[in-house]
VMD Tcl script that draws the C-alpha trace (Angstrom):
set ca {
  {0.00 0.00 0.00}
  {1.31 3.38 -0.94}
  {1.95 5.56 2.09}
  {2.25 9.30 1.87}
  {2.60 11.61 4.82}
  {4.27 14.86 5.76}
  {6.55 15.02 8.75}
  {8.76 17.89 9.89}
  {12.50 17.61 9.85}
  {13.42 17.54 13.50}
  {16.56 19.23 14.78}
  {19.64 17.04 14.62}
  {22.11 19.61 15.87}
  {21.08 19.40 19.52}
  {22.90 16.45 21.07}
  {20.88 14.51 23.59}
  {22.59 13.13 26.69}
  {23.52 9.49 26.29}
  {21.88 8.60 29.57}
  {18.56 9.79 28.12}
  {18.88 7.92 24.83}
  {19.76 4.73 26.63}
  {16.64 4.62 28.77}
  {13.43 2.81 27.95}
  {9.91 4.09 28.41}
  {8.63 7.51 27.50}
  {8.23 11.05 28.79}
  {5.87 13.98 28.58}
  {6.99 17.48 29.61}
  {10.58 16.97 30.63}
  {11.37 17.91 34.18}
  {14.58 19.43 32.84}
  {12.49 22.27 31.47}
  {13.19 25.70 32.82}
  {9.62 25.76 34.04}
  {9.84 22.71 36.23}
  {13.12 22.48 38.05}
  {15.60 19.81 37.07}
  {16.25 16.57 38.95}
  {19.75 15.73 40.09}
  {21.66 14.69 36.93}
  {23.54 12.06 38.93}
  {20.27 10.25 39.53}
  {19.04 10.27 35.94}
  {21.09 7.30 34.85}
  {19.49 5.21 37.60}
  {15.96 5.80 36.37}
  {13.82 4.28 33.68}
  {11.01 5.91 31.76}
  {12.26 7.83 28.72}
  {12.83 6.82 25.13}
  {14.10 8.12 21.85}
  {11.79 7.49 18.94}
  {14.80 6.30 17.03}
  {17.86 5.93 19.24}
  {20.11 5.74 16.17}
  {19.84 9.49 15.70}
  {20.38 12.37 18.11}
  {16.77 13.54 18.13}
  {15.07 12.49 21.33}
  {11.38 12.42 20.50}
  {10.28 12.83 24.08}
  {6.92 11.25 24.66}
  {6.25 10.64 28.32}
  {7.58 11.85 31.64}
  {10.95 11.14 33.20}
  {10.83 9.32 36.49}
  {11.22 12.09 39.03}
  {11.22 12.50 42.76}
  {7.84 13.85 43.74}
  {7.95 17.15 45.56}
  {5.40 16.59 48.26}
  {5.46 20.08 49.64}
  {2.36 22.12 48.93}
  {2.14 23.60 45.47}
  {5.02 21.57 43.95}
  {7.27 24.62 43.98}
  {9.93 24.17 41.27}
  {13.58 25.00 41.60}
  {14.38 28.52 40.49}
  {16.70 28.53 37.52}
  {17.15 32.22 36.86}
  {16.30 35.73 37.83}
  {13.35 36.06 35.46}
  {10.06 35.73 37.32}
  {8.37 33.59 34.65}
  {11.00 30.87 34.87}
  {9.36 29.60 38.02}
  {5.93 29.15 36.43}
  {4.90 25.55 37.06}
  {2.22 24.00 34.85}
  {1.38 21.61 37.65}
  {-0.15 24.44 39.68}
  {-1.80 26.44 36.91}
  {-5.18 24.90 37.59}
  {-4.85 23.91 41.24}
  {-4.37 25.46 44.63}
  {-1.85 24.37 47.28}
  {-3.20 21.88 49.76}
  {-2.43 23.16 53.29}
  {-2.95 19.68 54.76}
  {-0.39 18.03 52.51}
  {2.40 16.01 54.05}
  {5.86 17.52 53.85}
  {7.70 14.23 53.60}
  {9.12 13.48 50.16}
  {8.35 10.20 48.45}
  {9.73 8.48 45.38}
  {7.39 7.54 42.58}
  {8.93 4.95 40.30}
  {6.80 5.65 37.26}
  {4.91 8.73 36.18}
  {2.98 8.67 32.95}
  {1.80 12.23 32.40}
  {1.08 15.44 34.25}
  {-2.48 14.39 34.81}
  {-1.43 11.09 36.40}
  {1.50 12.84 38.09}
  {-0.99 14.96 40.01}
  {-3.21 11.98 40.77}
  {-0.26 9.94 42.03}
  {1.04 12.75 44.21}
  {-2.38 13.29 45.77}
  {-2.59 9.58 46.50}
  {0.80 9.51 48.22}
  {-0.15 12.54 50.29}
  {-3.34 10.86 51.43}
  {-5.63 13.17 49.45}
  {-8.67 11.30 48.09}
  {-9.27 11.48 44.32}
  {-11.34 14.43 43.21}
  {-13.50 12.47 40.78}
  {-13.76 8.89 42.02}
  {-15.01 6.44 39.41}
  {-18.37 5.12 40.54}
  {-20.29 2.32 38.91}
  {-22.97 3.89 36.76}
  {-26.62 3.51 37.59}
  {-28.45 1.24 35.14}
  {-30.68 4.14 34.05}
  {-27.66 6.24 33.15}
  {-26.03 3.33 31.32}
  {-29.20 2.83 29.33}
  {-29.41 6.49 28.38}
  {-25.76 6.49 27.29}
  {-26.42 3.45 25.08}
  {-29.42 5.20 23.56}
  {-27.24 8.20 22.74}
  {-24.66 5.95 21.07}
  {-27.39 4.77 18.69}
  {-27.46 8.35 17.37}
  {-23.73 8.93 17.41}
  {-23.82 9.99 13.77}
  {-26.13 12.93 14.49}
  {-24.59 16.39 14.17}
  {-26.73 17.46 17.16}
  {-25.01 14.90 19.41}
  {-24.70 16.47 22.87}
  {-21.24 15.46 24.09}
  {-21.73 17.32 27.39}
  {-24.79 15.23 28.26}
  {-23.04 12.06 27.11}
  {-20.06 12.84 29.33}
  {-22.36 13.21 32.33}
  {-24.18 9.96 31.52}
  {-20.86 8.09 31.33}
  {-19.58 9.70 34.54}
  {-16.79 11.56 32.76}
  {-15.77 8.63 30.56}
  {-17.10 9.95 27.26}
  {-13.82 9.55 25.38}
  {-13.28 5.92 26.41}
  {-16.89 4.91 25.85}
  {-17.33 6.68 22.52}
  {-14.02 5.61 20.99}
  {-14.40 1.98 22.08}
  {-17.90 1.96 20.58}
  {-16.60 3.28 17.26}
  {-13.79 0.71 17.14}
  {-16.40 -1.98 17.68}
  {-18.82 -0.38 15.20}
  {-16.25 -0.49 12.39}
  {-15.07 -3.98 13.31}
  {-11.53 -2.71 13.86}
  {-10.96 -4.97 16.87}
  {-11.45 -8.10 14.75}
  {-9.81 -6.73 11.60}
  {-6.58 -5.72 13.35}
  {-6.76 -8.53 15.93}
  {-6.62 -6.03 18.78}
  {-6.53 -7.28 22.35}
  {-9.64 -5.82 24.00}
  {-7.92 -5.50 27.38}
  {-5.01 -3.61 25.81}
  {-7.42 -1.43 23.83}
  {-9.44 -0.54 26.91}
  {-6.24 0.22 28.86}
  {-4.95 2.36 25.99}
  {-8.17 4.38 25.83}
  {-8.24 4.86 29.60}
  {-4.65 6.14 29.54}
  {-5.56 8.56 26.75}
  {-8.47 9.92 28.75}
  {-6.34 10.25 31.88}
  {-3.62 12.12 30.03}
  {-5.98 14.93 29.10}
  {-6.01 17.60 31.80}
  {-9.48 17.72 33.31}
  {-8.66 21.14 34.78}
  {-8.42 22.66 31.31}
  {-11.72 24.39 30.52}
  {-11.43 23.53 26.81}
  {-8.52 21.25 25.91}
  {-9.69 18.24 27.87}
  {-11.03 14.73 27.23}
  {-14.53 16.02 26.46}
  {-13.11 18.11 23.60}
  {-11.27 15.02 22.33}
  {-14.50 13.01 22.47}
  {-16.33 15.78 20.61}
  {-13.69 15.85 17.88}
  {-13.83 12.05 17.61}
  {-17.61 12.17 17.20}
  {-17.30 14.86 14.53}
  {-14.64 12.79 12.78}
  {-17.05 9.86 12.70}
  {-19.66 12.10 11.04}
  {-17.16 13.02 8.34}
  {-16.06 9.41 7.85}
  {-19.71 8.58 7.14}
  {-19.89 11.07 4.28}
  {-20.47 9.27 0.95}
  {-17.16 10.20 -0.68}
  {-15.16 9.01 2.31}
  {-17.19 5.96 3.32}
  {-16.84 4.52 -0.19}
  {-13.10 5.13 -0.44}
  {-11.41 4.86 2.96}
  {-9.72 1.66 4.00}
  {-9.96 0.13 7.47}
  {-6.46 1.43 8.15}
  {-7.55 4.95 7.19}
  {-10.52 4.74 9.56}
  {-8.36 3.40 12.40}
  {-5.86 6.22 11.98}
  {-8.58 8.84 11.68}
  {-10.22 7.79 14.95}
  {-6.89 7.48 16.79}
  {-5.77 10.90 15.59}
  {-9.05 12.49 16.67}
  {-8.86 10.91 20.13}
  {-5.21 11.87 20.72}
  {-4.85 15.13 18.77}
  {-4.54 17.29 21.94}
  {-3.09 14.68 24.30}
  {-1.46 16.12 27.45}
  {-2.32 19.68 26.41}
  {-1.13 22.06 29.17}
  {-3.90 24.62 28.68}
  {-1.58 27.28 27.23}
  {-0.61 27.95 23.62}
  {2.65 27.62 21.72}
  {3.70 31.30 22.06}
  {3.47 30.92 25.84}
  {5.83 27.91 25.74}
  {8.24 29.81 23.51}
  {8.45 32.99 25.55}
  {8.85 31.06 28.80}
  {11.75 29.08 27.30}
  {10.00 25.77 27.79}
  {12.09 22.72 27.04}
  {9.64 21.44 24.40}
  {9.86 24.72 22.50}
  {13.63 24.34 22.33}
  {13.39 20.65 21.42}
  {11.10 21.26 18.46}
  {12.75 24.52 17.40}
  {9.56 26.51 18.09}
  {7.76 24.61 15.32}
  {4.42 22.87 15.96}
  {5.53 22.44 19.56}
  {2.25 21.27 21.02}
  {1.30 19.12 18.02}
  {4.65 17.34 18.12}
  {4.16 16.72 21.82}
  {0.64 15.37 21.30}
  {1.93 12.98 18.65}
  {4.86 11.72 20.73}
  {2.58 11.30 23.73}
  {0.22 9.19 21.61}
  {3.10 7.05 20.36}
  {4.27 6.58 23.94}
  {0.85 5.28 24.96}
  {0.67 2.97 21.94}
  {3.99 1.43 22.89}
  {3.26 1.34 26.59}
  {-0.06 -0.41 26.07}
  {1.35 -2.77 23.44}
  {-1.78 -2.24 21.34}
  {0.08 -2.87 18.06}
  {2.82 -5.10 19.47}
  {1.48 -8.09 17.50}
  {1.89 -6.27 14.17}
  {5.11 -6.37 12.14}
  {7.53 -3.71 13.35}
  {7.54 -1.84 10.05}
  {3.74 -1.68 9.96}
  {3.69 -0.30 13.48}
  {6.22 2.40 12.61}
  {4.29 3.38 9.49}
  {1.11 3.76 11.51}
  {2.92 5.91 14.07}
  {4.28 8.18 11.33}
  {0.91 8.55 9.63}
  {-0.68 9.28 12.99}
  {1.89 12.03 13.44}
  {1.14 13.48 10.02}
  {-2.55 13.73 10.91}
  {-1.99 15.32 14.31}
  {0.56 17.81 12.97}
  {-2.03 18.99 10.45}
  {-4.08 20.46 13.30}
  {-1.46 23.19 13.83}
  {-3.54 26.32 13.32}
  {-0.45 28.28 12.24}
  {-0.33 26.11 9.10}
  {-3.98 26.69 8.27}
  {-3.36 28.65 5.08}
  {-0.85 26.09 3.83}
  {-3.36 23.22 4.03}
  {-6.28 25.33 2.87}
  {-4.42 26.55 -0.24}
  {-3.46 22.99 -1.15}
  {-7.04 21.80 -0.63}
  {-8.42 24.65 -2.74}
  {-5.90 23.91 -5.49}
  {-6.95 20.25 -5.61}
  {-10.60 21.24 -5.81}
  {-9.97 23.83 -8.53}
  {-8.03 21.28 -10.58}
  {-10.51 18.49 -9.78}
  {-7.61 16.11 -9.33}
  {-8.39 14.58 -5.94}
  {-8.40 10.83 -6.48}
  {-9.42 8.89 -3.38}
  {-8.07 5.69 -4.89}
  {-4.65 7.25 -4.26}
  {-3.36 6.64 -0.72}
  {-1.67 10.07 -0.61}
  {-4.90 11.84 -1.54}
  {-6.92 9.82 0.97}
  {-4.45 10.74 3.67}
  {-4.68 14.42 2.75}
  {-8.48 14.30 2.92}
  {-8.17 12.71 6.37}
  {-5.95 15.61 7.40}
  {-8.58 18.10 6.23}
  {-11.35 16.13 7.95}
  {-9.43 16.22 11.24}
  {-8.81 19.95 10.85}
  {-12.55 20.47 10.35}
  {-13.42 18.26 13.33}
  {-10.95 20.13 15.53}
  {-12.56 23.54 14.97}
  {-16.15 22.51 14.22}
  {-17.62 24.03 17.41}
  {-18.89 27.17 15.61}
  {-20.76 24.85 13.23}
  {-22.67 23.04 15.98}
  {-26.17 24.06 17.12}
  {-26.16 27.26 19.17}
  {-26.69 25.65 22.59}
  {-23.58 23.48 22.07}
  {-21.51 26.03 20.18}
  {-22.05 28.68 22.84}
  {-20.80 26.38 25.61}
  {-17.63 25.60 23.68}
  {-17.06 29.29 22.95}
  {-17.31 30.13 26.64}
  {-14.91 27.33 27.57}
  {-12.20 28.20 25.05}
  {-12.42 31.88 25.99}
  {-12.10 30.98 29.67}
  {-8.91 29.10 28.85}
  {-7.57 32.03 26.82}
  {-8.27 34.49 29.62}
  {-6.73 32.17 32.20}
  {-3.49 32.18 30.21}
  {-3.68 35.97 29.96}
  {-4.02 36.22 33.74}
  {-0.91 34.08 34.17}
  {1.01 36.25 31.71}
  {-0.01 39.38 33.60}
  {0.95 37.81 36.92}
  {4.47 37.07 35.67}
  {4.76 40.36 33.75}
  {4.84 38.70 30.33}
  {3.44 40.20 27.17}
  {-0.19 39.13 27.03}
  {-0.91 36.91 24.03}
  {-3.52 37.99 21.46}
  {-7.09 37.09 22.47}
  {-5.95 36.34 26.02}
  {-6.58 39.76 27.57}
  {-9.97 39.69 29.27}
  {-10.01 43.49 29.46}
  {-9.50 43.99 25.73}
  {-11.57 41.10 24.33}
  {-15.02 39.59 24.69}
  {-16.33 36.15 23.80}
  {-18.35 37.67 20.98}
  {-15.58 39.51 19.16}
  {-13.19 36.57 19.55}
  {-15.74 34.18 18.07}
  {-16.75 36.45 15.20}
  {-13.12 36.92 14.19}
  {-12.43 33.19 14.47}
  {-15.49 32.32 12.39}
  {-14.75 34.91 9.72}
  {-11.06 34.29 9.14}
  {-10.56 30.64 10.10}
  {-13.75 28.60 10.17}
  {-15.71 29.96 7.19}
  {-12.90 29.57 4.61}
  {-12.18 26.00 5.72}
  {-15.78 24.78 5.80}
  {-16.62 26.51 2.52}
  {-13.93 24.43 0.81}
  {-15.03 21.29 2.64}
  {-18.56 21.89 1.31}
  {-17.09 22.10 -2.21}
  {-15.45 18.74 -1.66}
  {-18.43 17.10 0.04}
  {-21.63 18.86 -0.97}
  {-23.97 16.99 1.33}
  {-26.75 17.70 3.79}
  {-24.22 17.67 6.64}
  {-22.05 20.31 4.96}
  {-25.06 22.55 4.35}
  {-26.19 22.03 7.96}
  {-22.78 23.04 9.29}
  {-22.64 26.18 7.19}
  {-26.18 27.02 8.24}
  {-25.34 26.75 11.94}
  {-22.16 28.75 11.34}
  {-24.13 31.62 9.84}
  {-26.75 31.58 12.61}
  {-24.16 31.43 15.37}
  {-22.20 34.29 13.88}
  {-25.39 36.34 13.68}
  {-26.18 35.49 17.30}
  {-22.79 36.71 18.51}
  {-23.13 39.86 16.39}
  {-26.54 40.54 17.89}
  {-25.19 40.09 21.41}
  {-22.35 42.50 20.68}
  {-24.77 45.09 19.32}
  {-26.92 44.77 22.45}
  {-23.88 45.25 24.66}
  {-22.73 48.23 22.62}
  {-26.22 49.75 22.74}
  {-26.43 49.31 26.50}
  {-23.00 50.86 26.96}
  {-23.92 53.84 24.78}
  {-27.15 54.41 26.70}
  {-25.29 54.28 30.00}
  {-22.65 56.68 28.77}
  {-25.27 59.16 27.60}
  {-27.17 58.99 30.89}
  {-24.02 59.45 32.97}
  {-22.49 62.18 30.84}
  {-22.25 65.64 32.39}
  {-23.62 68.53 30.38}
  {-20.77 71.04 29.92}
  {-21.37 74.68 30.67}
  {-22.14 76.63 27.54}
  {-19.75 79.33 26.44}
  {-19.16 80.95 23.19}
  {-15.90 79.16 22.43}
  {-17.03 75.60 23.15}
  {-18.20 73.29 20.38}
  {-20.11 70.05 20.89}
  {-18.39 67.07 19.27}
  {-20.43 64.17 17.89}
  {-19.98 60.95 19.88}
  {-17.06 58.92 18.58}
  {-15.52 61.78 16.59}
  {-11.95 62.96 17.07}
  {-10.53 66.41 17.09}
  {-7.98 66.98 14.40}
}
mol new
graphics top color blue
foreach p $ca { graphics top sphere $p radius 0.5 }
foreach p [lrange $ca 0 end-1] q [lrange $ca 1 end] { graphics top cylinder $p $q radius 0.2 }
display resetview
């Protein structure tokens, strides 16, 4: 089978310590980052838990976390590595508050799998009960969740309700159902225990404290991806391998997302930004994290080694396509194919490119959902933006665009996003797949944009009325001239 994918050329001029390349396992955000505080280098060689994607080169594709000594003191205060205030920002406390009852004795954790499980493990060792204990679902809730899965192909699918009905396990339940629906478990001879463990680890590695980039977002993207896979052009052409990769990429496309964007990682000198040369930093990390879980779970261990590597590379190509900074690149290529009418889905390269575009659409499809769903997602992503802006202000960093709560509103952020990012992409997707679903998405997009515009006009009207009521009438004199509201003196 012809395989075609696009992968970035990773930096080969940054030598990686031999003691890192020689270890087995995988890592997430390296604790050697300037934001975390480094462990004692003399202890690194005694630990396991990090791998190089290909140890024959000098590019350590860091995937999971190094084994580290847990700092049990409240707040996980990192070691200070410089005089700049932002160098002591610790992602582990961005969405949590110090626990005053925590034990001060340090403990060693032999294996840490991600930040999310790092926090869970540290709470366990400090005697803090889990925040969201997994309870067995009531039969009524289980039945309702099963009823929802019967309509999983509906564009009105309410992922928030489904997440509540599955007690926060929407990603595991939905993805496992889709694997079973497509017969992928039998086709690829997947071990059901390994698959379930893999999906649970994926869900755990999403940060539940993130308002937007969490497991519910991943489940929503996976459901949207399923809707696109059901479109006539794709359902007739895609192979089982294409479907498997599409679902895996959707489920893992934001894996271990820290809740801040790439510019934040770059300006805080995060280790991942240096590792990936400030290029698709988060997307590279999501991909390597997904590969780490695949290897840790052994999900594809029964496949020939070369097949497994090819699947990992194609998975990376799909996830890297979600980098919003490369939006115009992919959109121009898609538009060119459509103008030339040369997309041939019998060609593996073209099928893979269409999967990339489908994943890009699924990733930013929230403005195309019905208003009651779209509005919730808009509020969540804006909350995450503003939270990052608050952190940047606290550490006297330049506030990233759209992250200043005093200069932006949900409405103007969403209208700009819809106009310049969402509309151009979904207009081209509708050219490619002119179906009822495409028309429905564009219809919701137009209505939602109008709703946000109306809300902005109401706010502006209320502000103008208040300003007029509170304005003082200046004393009249012969030299004064009244200026129309909003005008400027030359």
